[in-house]
C-alpha positions in Angstrom: 78.0 -126.9 91.5 78.5 -123.7 89.5 76.5 -122.7 86.4 75.3 -119.5 84.9 71.7 -118.5 84.1 71.2 -115.8 81.4 67.6 -114.5 81.4 65.6 -111.5 80.3 62.9 -110.6 77.7 62.9 -111.6 74.1 65.4 -109.6 71.9 67.5 -108.6 74.9 70.7 -110.3 73.6 70.7 -113.5 75.7 71.9 -115.8 72.8 74.8 -113.6 71.9 76.0 -113.2 75.5 75.6 -116.9 76.1 77.9 -117.7 73.1 80.4 -115.1 74.2 80.6 -116.5 77.7 80.7 -120.1 76.5 83.7 -119.2 74.2 85.5 -117.5 77.1 84.9 -120.1 79.8 84.8 -123.3 77.7 81.1 -123.7 78.2 78.0 -125.4 76.7 74.6 -123.8 76.5 71.3 -125.3 77.7 68.2 -123.7 76.1 65.5 -122.5 78.4 63.1 -121.2 75.8 59.8 -123.1 75.9 59.2 -122.5 72.2 62.6 -123.4 70.8 62.3 -127.0 72.3 59.9 -127.9 69.5 60.6 -129.0 65.9 59.1 -127.2 62.9 59.2 -123.8 64.6 62.5 -122.3 63.7 62.0 -118.8 62.2 59.1 -117.8 64.5 61.0 -118.8 67.6 64.3 -117.2 66.5 66.3 -120.4 67.1 70.0 -119.5 67.0 71.5 -120.0 63.6 74.7 -122.1 63.2 76.8 -119.1 62.4 75.7 -117.4 65.6 76.4 -120.5 67.7 80.1 -120.3 66.6 80.7 -123.9 67.3 79.2 -123.8 70.8 77.1 -126.9 71.7 73.5 -126.1 72.4 71.2 -128.5 74.2 67.4 -128.9 74.4 66.7 -127.2 71.1 64.6 -128.7 68.4 64.1 -132.1 70.1 60.4 -132.5 70.6 57.4 -132.8 68.2 54.8 -130.1 68.5 52.2 -132.4 70.0 54.6 -133.8 72.7 53.8 -132.8 76.3 56.5 -131.0 78.2 56.6 -129.2 81.5 58.8 -127.1 83.7 59.3 -130.2 85.9 60.6 -132.2 82.9 62.8 -129.3 81.8 64.3 -129.1 85.3 65.0 -132.8 85.4 66.7 -132.8 81.9 68.6 -129.6 82.6 69.9 -130.9 85.9 71.3 -134.0 84.2 72.9 -131.9 81.5 74.5 -129.5 84.0 76.0 -132.4 85.9 77.2 -134.0 82.6 78.7 -130.7 81.3 80.4 -129.9 84.6 81.8 -133.5 84.9 83.5 -132.9 81.5 85.3 -129.9 82.9 83.1 -127.4 81.1 80.9 -124.5 82.3 77.1 -125.0 82.0 75.2 -121.9 80.8 71.4 -121.9 80.9 70.1 -119.4 78.5 66.4 -118.4 77.9 63.4 -116.3 78.8 61.0 -118.9 80.1 60.8 -117.9 83.8 59.0 -121.0 85.1 61.6 -123.3 83.5 64.4 -121.3 85.2 62.6 -121.2 88.5 62.0 -124.9 88.4 65.7 -125.6 87.8 67.1 -123.2 90.4 64.5 -123.6 93.1 62.9 -127.0 92.4 59.3 -127.9 91.5 56.8 -130.6 92.4 55.8 -133.2 89.8 52.4 -132.0 88.5 49.8 -134.0 86.6 49.4 -134.1 82.9 47.2 -131.4 81.3 43.5 -131.7 81.1 42.8 -129.9 77.8 39.1 -130.3 78.0 39.0 -128.6 81.4 41.4 -125.9 80.2 39.1 -125.1 77.3 36.2 -124.8 79.7 38.1 -122.3 81.8 39.3 -120.4 78.8 35.7 -120.0 77.7 34.7 -118.7 81.2 37.6 -116.2 81.0 36.6 -115.0 77.5 33.0 -114.4 78.6 33.5 -113.1 82.1 37.1 -111.9 82.2 40.2 -113.4 83.9 39.2 -112.0 87.3 36.4 -114.6 87.4 39.0 -117.3 87.3 41.1 -115.5 89.8 38.2 -115.4 92.3 37.8 -119.1 91.8 41.5 -119.6 92.6 41.3 -117.4 95.6 38.5 -119.5 97.1 40.5 -122.8 96.8 44.1 -121.6 97.2 44.5 -118.0 98.5 48.3 -118.5 99.1 48.9 -119.3 95.4 46.5 -116.5 94.3 48.7 -114.0 96.1 51.7 -115.0 94.0 49.9 -114.8 90.6 48.9 -111.6 88.8 45.1 -111.3 88.2 45.7 -111.1 84.5 48.0 -114.1 84.2 45.3 -116.4 82.8 47.7 -119.2 81.9 49.0 -119.7 85.4 45.6 -119.3 87.0 44.1 -121.9 84.7 47.0 -124.3 85.5 46.5 -123.8 89.2 42.8 -124.5 88.9 43.5 -127.5 86.7 45.9 -129.1 89.2 43.4 -128.6 92.0 40.7 -130.4 89.8 43.1 -133.3 89.0 44.6 -133.8 92.4 42.1 -132.4 94.9 45.0 -130.4 96.4 46.0 -126.7 96.0 49.5 -126.0 94.6 50.5 -124.3 97.8 50.0 -127.6 99.7 51.8 -129.7 97.0 54.8 -127.4 97.2 55.2 -128.1 100.9 55.4 -131.9 100.3 56.4 -132.1 96.7 59.5 -133.4 95.0 62.2 -130.8 94.7 65.4 -131.0 92.6 67.0 -127.6 92.9 70.5 -127.4 91.4 73.5 -125.7 92.9 74.0 -122.0 93.4 73.8 -120.4 90.0 74.9 -116.9 89.0 71.8 -115.1 87.6 72.6 -112.6 84.8 69.6 -110.5 83.5 69.6 -108.5 80.3 67.3 -105.5 80.0 67.8 -102.9 77.3 66.0 -99.5 77.5 62.4 -100.1 76.7 62.3 -98.2 73.4 65.4 -99.9 72.1 63.9 -103.3 73.1 60.7 -102.7 71.2 62.6 -101.5 68.1 64.6 -104.7 68.2 61.4 -106.7 68.5 59.8 -105.0 65.5 63.0 -105.5 63.4 63.2 -109.2 64.4 59.6 -109.7 63.2 60.4 -107.9 59.9 63.4 -110.2 59.5 61.3 -113.2 60.3 58.9 -112.3 57.5 61.8 -111.8 55.1 63.3 -115.2 56.1 60.0 -117.0 55.3 57.9 -117.1 58.4 54.7 -117.3 56.4 55.9 -120.4 54.6 57.0 -121.9 57.9 53.5 -121.4 59.3 51.9 -122.9 56.2 53.9 -126.1 56.7 52.4 -126.3 60.2 48.9 -127.3 58.8 49.0 -130.8 60.4 49.7 -129.1 63.8 47.2 -126.2 63.8 45.1 -127.3 66.8 48.2 -128.0 68.8 49.8 -124.6 68.0 46.6 -122.8 68.9 46.4 -124.6 72.2 50.0 -123.8 73.0 49.4 -120.1 72.1 52.8 -119.8 70.6 53.9 -116.2 70.4 53.5 -114.9 66.9 52.1 -118.1 65.3 48.5 -117.7 66.3 48.1 -114.4 64.5 49.8 -115.6 61.4 47.4 -118.6 61.4 44.5 -116.2 61.6 45.7 -114.6 58.4 46.9 -117.7 56.5 44.3 -120.3 57.4 41.3 -118.5 58.9 41.2 -115.4 56.7 40.2 -113.3 59.8 42.8 -110.6 59.3 45.0 -109.1 56.5 48.6 -109.8 56.0 49.7 -106.4 57.4 47.3 -106.8 60.4 48.9 -110.2 61.1 52.4 -108.7 61.0 51.4 -105.8 63.3 49.7 -108.2 65.7 52.8 -110.5 65.7 54.9 -107.5 66.7 52.5 -106.5 69.4 52.3 -110.0 70.7 56.0 -110.2 71.1 56.1 -106.8 72.8 53.4 -107.9 75.2 55.3 -111.1 75.8 58.5 -109.1 76.6 56.5 -107.0 79.2 55.3 -110.2 80.9 58.9 -111.6 81.0 60.2 -108.4 82.5 57.5 -108.5 85.2 58.3 -112.1 86.0 62.1 -111.7 86.3 61.9 -108.5 88.3 60.3 -110.6 91.1 63.3 -113.0 91.1 65.8 -112.2 93.8 69.5 -112.1 93.2 69.6 -111.3 89.4 72.5 -109.1 88.3 70.9 -106.8 85.8 72.7 -105.2 82.8 71.5 -102.8 80.1 72.6 -104.8 77.1 72.1 -101.7 74.8 75.1 -100.0 76.3 78.6 -100.2 75.0 80.9 -102.2 77.2 78.2 -104.1 79.1 79.9 -107.4 78.2 83.0 -106.4 80.1 81.0 -105.7 83.2 79.3 -109.1 82.8 82.7 -110.8 82.5 84.0 -109.1 85.7 81.0 -110.5 87.6 81.5 -114.0 86.1 85.2 -114.0 86.9 84.5 -113.3 90.6 81.8 -115.9 90.7 83.9 -118.6 89.2 86.9 -117.9 91.4 84.9 -118.3 94.6 85.5 -121.6 96.4 
């Protein structure tokens, strides 16, 4: 089964390219952004506006409440069903987003992991805050050296999840992966977008300015019933605006500057993640004519038996 994955850091042009390819190849888009799946977070997650969608059907956007639990496993299962449904209707599935774990789960498969233990997570986060993330990394190395080798020492989120799974199951992730349930899908064409770094950061800064102009502060104020949930999810941009609007810990300008920095740091982590994925066809989306190069690759892929 053929489908296309469009990945890359935030502000790299994934949404625009996805729509262009969907229009050209009679496709539908499956969202792979772990923030855009939730309701009430529209401006801060840069959900595609109707005029930018140009009539193209988008799936898995704005369909969960903020306090709903979701995982890469659940994403892979839903995305697989959508890919099969879209293909059965004679259309091309395009999976578009920057959440690497979601895309990895879809393309390679993932075991079914236990539900989060937020109390234990909080305990590990406290340890990390006091002693540094390397303390948690050493803990992981002791119980699961194979998984530790695959995780960056500073990637606190993945380290905590690995420790959490061990606590809940008594088994290391590396062992569960050998016997776990896998649902890899087809043989996708991976397209990666990566503008020149300075251009990317300028785009990010401008997007945040646009978010502020569009009412990001008002959107965050309306999230008052979900503040604890948003904090736990560490949603990019939202936590710093909460610090300004609700906690009075920083000024408005400091909040805006930190939101920009948070997005730039997030982009760097995304780039690091995707560079480790084999088989991605990379394109500099800041160059004129890059779309034509993408189309040539897609034409060859879709013509193959």
